[in-house]
FIMARDO-181160 format. One record per residue (C-alpha): residue in one letter; x, y, z. Coordinates in steps of 0.2 Angstrom, whole numbers. Layout:
BEGIN
(site 'A', (X, Y, Z)),
...
This chain:
BEGIN
(site 'M', (-325, -558, -150)),
(site 'A', (-342, -549, -152)),
(site 'A', (-336, -535, -142)),
(site 'S', (-320, -532, -153)),
(site 'G', (-331, -533, -169)),
(site 'A', (-343, -520, -162)),
(site 'R', (-328, -509, -157)),
(site 'R', (-322, -510, -175)),
(site 'A', (-339, -506, -182)),
(site 'H', (-340, -491, -170)),
(site 'D', (-322, -485, -175)),
(site 'A', (-327, -486, -193)),
(site 'Q', (-342, -476, -190)),
(site 'R', (-333, -463, -181)),
(site 'G', (-320, -463, -195)),
(site 'D', (-334, -459, -207)),
(site 'E', (-340, -445, -196)),
(site 'D', (-322, -438, -195)),
(site 'G', (-321, -439, -214)),
(site 'K', (-337, -429, -216)),
(site 'R', (-331, -416, -204)),
(site 'T', (-315, -414, -213)),
(site 'G', (-324, -412, -230)),
(site 'V', (-336, -399, -223)),
(site 'L', (-322, -389, -215)),
(site 'R', (-312, -390, -232)),
(site 'H', (-327, -384, -241)),
(site 'G', (-331, -370, -229)),
(site 'M', (-313, -364, -230)),
(site 'V', (-314, -363, -249)),
(site 'F', (-330, -354, -249)),
(site 'A', (-325, -342, -235)),
(site 'L', (-309, -338, -243)),
(site 'F', (-316, -336, -260)),
(site 'G', (-330, -325, -254)),
(site 'A', (-319, -314, -244)),
(site 'G', (-307, -312, -258)),
(site 'L', (-321, -308, -270)),
(site 'L', (-328, -295, -258)),
(site 'L', (-311, -287, -255)),
(site 'W', (-307, -286, -274)),
(site 'S', (-324, -279, -278)),
(site 'A', (-323, -266, -264)),
(site 'R', (-306, -261, -270)),
(site 'C', (-312, -259, -288)),
(site 'V', (-327, -249, -282)),
(site 'M', (-317, -238, -271)),
(site 'R', (-305, -234, -285)),
(site 'N', (-319, -232, -297)),
(site 'V', (-313, -245, -309)),
(site 'P', (-324, -258, -317)),
(site 'V', (-324, -276, -310)),
(site 'A', (-323, -283, -328)),
(site 'Q', (-318, -275, -344)),
(site 'H', (-332, -266, -352)),
(site 'A', (-343, -269, -337)),
(site 'G', (-355, -257, -329)),
(site 'P', (-359, -254, -311)),
(site 'V', (-372, -268, -312)),
(site 'A', (-357, -280, -313)),
(site 'A', (-350, -273, -297)),
(site 'V', (-366, -277, -288)),
(site 'I', (-367, -294, -295)),
(site 'V', (-349, -298, -290)),
(site 'T', (-352, -291, -273)),
(site 'A', (-368, -302, -270)),
(site 'C', (-359, -317, -276)),
(site 'G', (-344, -314, -264)),
(site 'A', (-357, -311, -250)),
(site 'I', (-366, -327, -254)),
(site 'S', (-350, -337, -255)),
(site 'L', (-344, -330, -238)),
(site 'L', (-361, -335, -230)),
(site 'V', (-360, -352, -237)),
(site 'G', (-343, -354, -229)),
(site 'V', (-349, -348, -213)),
(site 'W', (-364, -360, -214)),
(site 'C', (-352, -374, -217)),
(site 'F', (-342, -370, -202)),
(site 'L', (-358, -369, -191)),
(site 'R', (-363, -387, -197)),
(site 'V', (-347, -395, -189)),
């Protein structure tokens, strides 16, 4: 009886770890896709010499690019934690 109880506790703990991994992977995917999309969009705007937002100057393009790069790095960091 004690062995089966210990096994259930071990399986429950492993299930919690799997849930954490799934959450980290999900968050990493969201951050990576958002960051990559933001970088591609801002690069396209800069290459076409179009503002990234209505009535925005070149500083906005730098801010958007930095946010995209940070988001992509956070996504990669999440993937490395798994």
